[in-house]
TORDOBA-88452 format. One line per field, with one value per residue (C-alpha): x, y, z; residue in three letters. Coordinates in steps of 0.5 Angstrom, whole numbers, plus 500, padded with zeros to 3 digits. Layout:
BEGIN
x <- [X, ...]
y <- [Y, ...]
z <- [Z, ...]
r <- [Ala, ...]
//
This chain:
BEGIN
x <- [128, 129, 125, 128, 127, 128, 135, 136, 142, 145, 146, 148, 153, 150, 144, 148, 152, 146, 151, 148, 150, 153, 158, 163, 165, 166, 170, 176, 171, 164, 160, 154, 149, 142, 140, 133, 129, 129, 137, 138, 133, 136, 143, 140, 138, 141, 139, 144, 150, 146, 145, 153, 154, 150, 151, 158, 162, 160, 153, 148, 141, 135, 129, 123, 119, 123, 123, 116, 116, 121, 117, 111, 114, 116, 109, 105, 109, 108, 100, 100, 102, 097, 102, 102, 108, 112, 118, 122, 127, 134, 136, 144, 143, 142, 141, 136, 130, 126, 126, 123, 118, 116, 116, 111, 106, 106, 106, 112, 117, 124, 130, 134, 142, 143, 140, 141, 137, 132, 131, 130, 125, 121, 121, 118, 112, 113, 109, 113, 110, 113, 120, 125, 132, 138, 144, 150, 152, 146, 148, 144, 141, 139, 136, 132, 129, 127, 123, 120, 118, 115, 120, 122, 129, 133, 137, 143, 147, 146, 149, 144, 138, 140, 141, 134, 131, 135, 132, 125, 125, 127, 122, 117, 115, 115, 120, 118, 124, 126, 131, 136, 138, 144, 148, 144, 146, 146, 148, 152, 156, 154, 153, 158, 155, 158, 150, 145, 144, 146, 140, 141, 142, 135, 131, 136, 137, 130, 129, 135, 133, 128, 134, 139, 133, 127, 122, 125, 120, 115, 119, 120, 115, 118, 114, 119, 125, 130, 136, 142, 146, 151, 151, 145, 144, 136, 138, 141, 135, 130, 135, 134, 127, 126, 130, 126, 119, 120, 123, 117, 112, 116, 116, 109, 107, 111, 106, 111, 107, 111, 108, 113, 119, 124, 129, 133, 136, 141, 136, 140, 140, 143, 147, 148, 144, 149, 151, 155, 159, 160, 163, 167, 170, 172, 175, 179, 181, 184, 187, 190, 193, 196, 200, 195, 192, 193, 191, 184, 186, 190, 197, 194, 190, 187, 180, 181, 185, 192, 197, 202, 207, 203, 196, 190, 188, 182, 176, 173, 172, 166, 159, 156, 154, 150, 146, 140, 134, 134, 129, 122, 123, 129, 124, 119, 124, 125, 117, 116, 121, 119, 118, 115, 109, 108, 112, 115, 109, 105, 108, 108, 101, 099, 102, 099, 106, 108, 114, 118, 125, 129, 132, 136, 140, 135, 129, 134, 135, 134, 134, 140, 146, 153, 155, 162, 166, 172, 178, 184, 187, 194, 197, 202, 209, 205, 200, 194, 191, 189, 182, 181, 174, 172, 170, 174, 173, 169, 163, 162, 165, 162, 167, 168, 175, 172, 165, 164, 159, 161, 160, 157, 161, 156, 160, 160, 155, 160, 166, 173, 179, 183, 182, 179, 184, 185, 179, 180, 184, 184, 185, 183, 178, 182, 180, 182, 185, 193, 195, 197, 191, 186, 183, 175, 176, 181, 178, 181, 176, 176, 174, 172, 170, 176, 175, 174, 175, 168, 165, 161, 162, 156, 156, 149, 145, 149, 143, 144, 150, 155, 153, 153, 156, 163, 163, 169, 171, 178, 182, 176, 172, 165, 160, 156, 150, 143, 138, 131, 129, 121, 120, 113, 114, 121, 123, 129, 131, 135, 133, 131, 137, 142, 139, 142, 149]
y <- [843, 837, 832, 828, 821, 816, 814, 806, 802, 801, 808, 811, 809, 811, 807, 801, 802, 804, 809, 816, 822, 825, 819, 820, 827, 829, 834, 832, 834, 834, 840, 837, 841, 842, 839, 840, 834, 836, 837, 830, 827, 831, 828, 821, 822, 822, 829, 832, 830, 831, 838, 839, 836, 840, 847, 846, 847, 850, 849, 853, 849, 853, 852, 857, 853, 854, 862, 862, 858, 862, 869, 866, 864, 872, 874, 869, 872, 879, 877, 874, 881, 884, 888, 891, 888, 887, 883, 886, 881, 883, 882, 883, 876, 872, 875, 869, 872, 866, 869, 876, 872, 869, 875, 878, 873, 872, 880, 881, 887, 887, 891, 893, 895, 897, 900, 893, 890, 895, 895, 887, 888, 893, 889, 883, 888, 888, 894, 900, 901, 894, 896, 900, 902, 901, 902, 904, 908, 911, 914, 920, 914, 910, 916, 918, 911, 911, 917, 916, 909, 911, 907, 909, 911, 910, 916, 915, 922, 929, 929, 924, 927, 934, 930, 927, 934, 936, 931, 931, 938, 937, 931, 935, 929, 928, 923, 918, 917, 913, 917, 912, 913, 911, 913, 909, 908, 901, 899, 906, 906, 908, 903, 904, 904, 907, 908, 913, 920, 921, 920, 927, 931, 929, 934, 940, 938, 938, 945, 947, 944, 950, 955, 950, 949, 953, 948, 942, 939, 940, 935, 930, 925, 922, 916, 912, 911, 906, 903, 898, 895, 890, 883, 879, 882, 882, 887, 892, 892, 894, 900, 902, 902, 905, 911, 912, 912, 919, 921, 918, 922, 928, 928, 926, 932, 936, 933, 928, 922, 917, 910, 905, 903, 899, 895, 892, 885, 881, 876, 870, 863, 857, 852, 847, 841, 841, 847, 842, 840, 848, 849, 843, 845, 852, 849, 844, 849, 854, 848, 846, 854, 853, 847, 842, 838, 837, 842, 842, 847, 848, 850, 851, 857, 861, 863, 870, 868, 869, 866, 872, 870, 864, 868, 867, 874, 876, 873, 868, 871, 867, 867, 864, 858, 855, 860, 861, 864, 865, 867, 868, 866, 872, 877, 875, 876, 883, 884, 882, 886, 891, 898, 904, 902, 895, 891, 894, 891, 895, 901, 900, 898, 904, 908, 904, 904, 899, 894, 893, 888, 886, 880, 876, 870, 868, 868, 864, 858, 852, 855, 852, 849, 849, 843, 842, 837, 834, 834, 832, 829, 830, 827, 832, 829, 830, 825, 830, 830, 836, 835, 840, 842, 846, 852, 858, 861, 867, 862, 859, 865, 871, 875, 869, 866, 859, 855, 852, 846, 839, 839, 832, 828, 825, 819, 820, 816, 814, 810, 814, 812, 813, 809, 812, 814, 810, 810, 814, 819, 826, 833, 840, 842, 847, 851, 854, 861, 860, 863, 859, 861, 858, 854, 852, 849, 851, 846, 839, 834, 826, 822, 815, 812, 816, 821, 820, 824, 826, 826, 832, 836, 839, 845, 845, 852, 857, 861, 866, 870, 865, 864, 871, 876, 875, 871, 873, 872, 872, 868, 869, 863, 863, 865, 859, 857, 858, 853, 852, 846, 844, 838, 838, 837, 834, 839, 844, 850, 855, 862, 868, 872, 868, 872, 878, 875]
z <- [419, 422, 426, 432, 432, 438, 439, 437, 440, 433, 432, 439, 444, 450, 448, 447, 453, 458, 461, 463, 459, 465, 466, 460, 463, 470, 474, 478, 484, 481, 479, 477, 472, 473, 467, 463, 461, 454, 454, 457, 452, 446, 448, 447, 440, 433, 431, 435, 431, 425, 427, 428, 422, 418, 422, 424, 431, 436, 435, 440, 441, 444, 447, 449, 454, 460, 458, 459, 465, 468, 466, 469, 476, 476, 474, 479, 485, 483, 482, 489, 492, 488, 484, 477, 474, 467, 465, 460, 457, 456, 449, 451, 454, 448, 441, 438, 436, 438, 445, 442, 438, 445, 449, 444, 444, 451, 452, 456, 454, 451, 453, 448, 448, 441, 435, 432, 437, 437, 429, 430, 435, 432, 425, 430, 431, 439, 441, 442, 449, 451, 449, 453, 451, 456, 452, 456, 450, 445, 439, 436, 431, 436, 440, 434, 433, 440, 439, 432, 434, 441, 445, 452, 453, 460, 460, 464, 464, 462, 455, 454, 456, 453, 446, 447, 448, 442, 437, 440, 439, 432, 431, 434, 438, 445, 448, 453, 458, 465, 469, 471, 478, 482, 489, 494, 501, 504, 510, 511, 505, 498, 493, 487, 480, 473, 471, 472, 475, 483, 487, 490, 483, 480, 483, 482, 475, 473, 477, 472, 466, 463, 464, 460, 455, 455, 452, 454, 459, 453, 449, 455, 458, 464, 465, 470, 474, 473, 477, 475, 481, 480, 483, 486, 493, 495, 501, 496, 491, 498, 500, 493, 492, 499, 497, 490, 493, 496, 489, 485, 490, 489, 481, 481, 486, 480, 475, 472, 470, 473, 472, 473, 477, 474, 478, 472, 472, 477, 478, 481, 478, 480, 475, 479, 483, 489, 494, 498, 491, 490, 497, 497, 490, 493, 500, 496, 491, 496, 499, 492, 492, 498, 496, 501, 495, 488, 483, 481, 475, 469, 472, 479, 476, 482, 479, 482, 488, 489, 494, 497, 502, 504, 504, 499, 497, 492, 491, 486, 479, 477, 477, 483, 480, 486, 490, 494, 494, 486, 481, 483, 490, 490, 488, 493, 498, 495, 495, 502, 505, 510, 508, 511, 514, 511, 505, 499, 495, 500, 498, 491, 491, 495, 490, 484, 480, 476, 478, 472, 471, 466, 467, 462, 465, 470, 464, 460, 465, 462, 455, 451, 451, 446, 443, 440, 436, 439, 433, 437, 443, 446, 452, 455, 459, 465, 463, 463, 456, 452, 448, 442, 440, 434, 438, 442, 449, 447, 445, 452, 457, 460, 465, 469, 469, 468, 466, 473, 471, 468, 461, 458, 453, 447, 444, 436, 432, 427, 427, 427, 423, 430, 436, 443, 448, 454, 459, 465, 462, 465, 462, 460, 454, 449, 444, 437, 438, 437, 444, 450, 454, 450, 455, 455, 461, 466, 471, 470, 468, 468, 462, 465, 458, 454, 448, 441, 435, 433, 440, 442, 448, 451, 455, 459, 460, 456, 453, 458, 456, 455, 448, 445, 450, 448, 442, 437, 430, 431, 426, 421, 425, 423, 429, 432, 428, 433, 432, 436, 438, 439, 444, 443, 435, 435, 430, 430, 425, 425, 429, 425, 427, 422, 417, 420, 421]
r <- [Met, Lys, Thr, Val, Glu, Pro, Ala, Thr, Ser, Ala, Ser, Phe, Ser, Thr, Ala, Gln, Thr, Gly, Arg, Ser, Glu, Arg, Ser, Tyr, Cys, Gln, Gly, Met, Leu, Pro, Leu, Thr, Ala, Lys, Leu, Glu, Pro, Trp, Ile, Ala, Glu, Leu, Cys, Gln, Thr, Thr, Ile, Leu, Pro, Glu, Leu, Ala, Gln, Glu, His, Gly, Ser, Pro, Leu, Asn, Val, Leu, Asn, Thr, Gln, Pro, Phe, Glu, Arg, Asn, Ala, Lys, Ala, Leu, Tyr, Asp, Val, Ala, Glu, Ala, Gln, Gly, Leu, Asp, Phe, Asp, Val, Tyr, Phe, Ala, Arg, Lys, Ala, Asn, Lys, Cys, Leu, Ala, Phe, Val, Glu, Thr, Ala, Lys, Asn, Gln, Gly, Tyr, Gly, Val, Asp, Thr, Ala, Ser, Ile, Gln, Glu, Leu, Gln, Gln, Val, Leu, Ala, Tyr, Gln, Val, Pro, Pro, Glu, Lys, Ile, Ile, Cys, Thr, Ala, Ala, Val, Lys, Ser, Glu, Ala, Leu, Leu, Arg, Leu, Cys, Ile, Glu, Ala, Gly, Val, Thr, Ile, Ala, Val, Asp, His, Leu, Asp, Glu, Leu, Met, Gln, Thr, Val, Ile, Leu, Ala, Glu, Gln, Leu, Asn, Gln, Arg, Ala, Asp, Ile, Ala, Val, Arg, Val, Ser, Gly, Phe, Gln, His, Gln, Gly, Ala, Arg, Leu, Pro, Ser, Arg, Phe, Gly, Phe, Asp, Leu, Asp, Glu, Ile, Leu, Pro, Leu, Ile, Glu, Asp, Leu, Pro, Asp, Ala, Ser, Pro, His, Cys, Leu, Gln, Tyr, Leu, Asn, Leu, Ile, Gly, Val, His, Phe, His, Leu, Asp, Gly, Tyr, Cys, Gln, Ala, Gln, Arg, Val, Ser, Ala, Ile, Gln, Gln, Leu, Leu, Pro, Leu, Ile, Asp, Glu, Leu, Arg, Ser, Arg, Asp, Phe, Pro, Val, Arg, Phe, Leu, Asp, Ile, Gly, Gly, Gly, Phe, Pro, Met, Ser, Tyr, Leu, Glu, Ser, Glu, Thr, Glu, Trp, Glu, Thr, Phe, Trp, Gln, Thr, His, Arg, Arg, Ala, Leu, Leu, Gly, Glu, His, Arg, Pro, Leu, Thr, Tyr, Arg, Asn, His, Gly, Leu, Gly, Leu, Thr, Leu, Val, Glu, Gly, Thr, Leu, Ile, Gly, Lys, Pro, Asn, Cys, Tyr, Pro, Tyr, Tyr, Gln, Ser, Pro, Val, Gln, Ala, Asn, Trp, Leu, Glu, Gly, Val, Leu, Thr, Ser, Glu, Cys, Glu, Ala, Gly, Thr, Ile, Ala, Asp, Ser, Leu, Arg, Lys, Arg, Gln, Ile, Gln, Leu, Arg, Cys, Glu, Pro, Gly, Arg, Ser, Leu, Leu, Asp, Gly, Cys, Gly, Phe, Thr, Ala, Ala, Arg, Val, Glu, Phe, Arg, Lys, Gln, Leu, Pro, Thr, Gly, Asp, Trp, Leu, Ile, Gly, Leu, Ser, Met, Asn, Arg, Thr, Gln, Cys, Arg, Thr, Ser, Ser, Asp, Asp, Phe, Leu, Val, Asp, Pro, Leu, Leu, Ile, Pro, Ala, Thr, Glu, Asp, Ser, Pro, Leu, Pro, Arg, Thr, Pro, Glu, Gly, Ile, Ser, Gly, Tyr, Leu, Val, Gly, Ala, Tyr, Cys, Thr, Glu, Ser, Glu, Leu, Leu, Ser, Leu, Arg, Lys, Leu, Gln, Phe, Pro, His, Gly, Val, Gly, Ile, Gly, Asp, Leu, Val, Val, Phe, Pro, Asn, Thr, Ala, Gly, Tyr, Phe, Met, His, Phe, Leu, Glu, Ser, Arg, Ser, His, Gln, Phe, Pro, Leu, Ala, Arg, Asn, Val, Val, Tyr, Asp, Asn, Asp, Thr, Asn, Gln, Ala, Glu, Leu, Asp, Ser, Val, Glu, Thr, Tyr, Leu]
//
């Protein structure tokens, strides 16, 4: 455990110069990160380079206080609507157990997507009724553990349902299930999803189940309905809820004790301060792809857009780093949408059904960053520079083509035997995999005060998915270590998940 001391002018470059932690690295067109106070403060201390020296590069630094704030905002919105409501933290978004411990202490639920996640959550003594298993592929061992522990299973298809029945009968124990539903109609079209039973198939399936397995209903406790939709559209969630309410009524009329409706995740968040910066970047990037502006990306990478015979086709392959409404405001918009003779909230309240959700990314907004050490600087014949970091692209990436948020550059606290680059250079962050495509930033960055060996590059707000979702040990590189920082006590320590790795 380390205690954070205030930075001194003798030991830290930004304190010496009085420059902002943002001033050392900016996009050619800025995409300015929303920056939590605890992150800005930690970047002005000597503790961050000390932690990187102790635990290696890259290093994930986490904080649970924003997690509590983000969850409370959702609960407050639901409470204002008079709803029975519960948040289930989606563990797949971040593996660190500090968030599981916080969820347990605050009374939130936890969503698990693998047997390892579930075993760890149970070991933390999270009550089984506060756990749901939504794994896309559920092994027999995972289903067995769910049934034995009393964890709710989000059942996705017929094979999974029948395997659950067989295991429950073997164990002579009822399985709590939530049936996952898809096939919703929205604005005259069917919403595509690889998950769930088709809405129109649910009741016929239930009617036919006794023929397939005479004792199946004896071993199934259908306590909820669940859906998963891609994207972040409020109106699509409203359509799905509207179409599920009659199904819930019918299931209850058949004596199934449905008590919750789970709308899954996809609660949007914003990483950037400015909508204008976001729109300007994409307008200018399109011009660059058309040859009307200097490129903003490595080799004029399209980020999902392709130039075909003078026309740009495709769509951006990245998260919408700026969007609105987000988080609690977005949920309020869903709940206050029209439904039946009132609002969605009215309809849920009238039925005395609990509303559940499973956000991952939006609950982790502001909860962490990834820091990596600069190992080399290399100037290309074009004049651009490659800045090599001790990390690889899987350690700060999801399915997006690029991380479209300006990193921070924290100057080294110790002198390097090699001089800093000249001031005013520009280029790209590159990683450790031995491939031409191993860029950490496709977007071109500028470094007004140069770059030195031992500087730290900080990627802000990476706790949700970016740290762990795609991380790889290719080349036998170790996984990044994860430390939890408490800004009330000024202490940092390894997260307990490290004992499982």
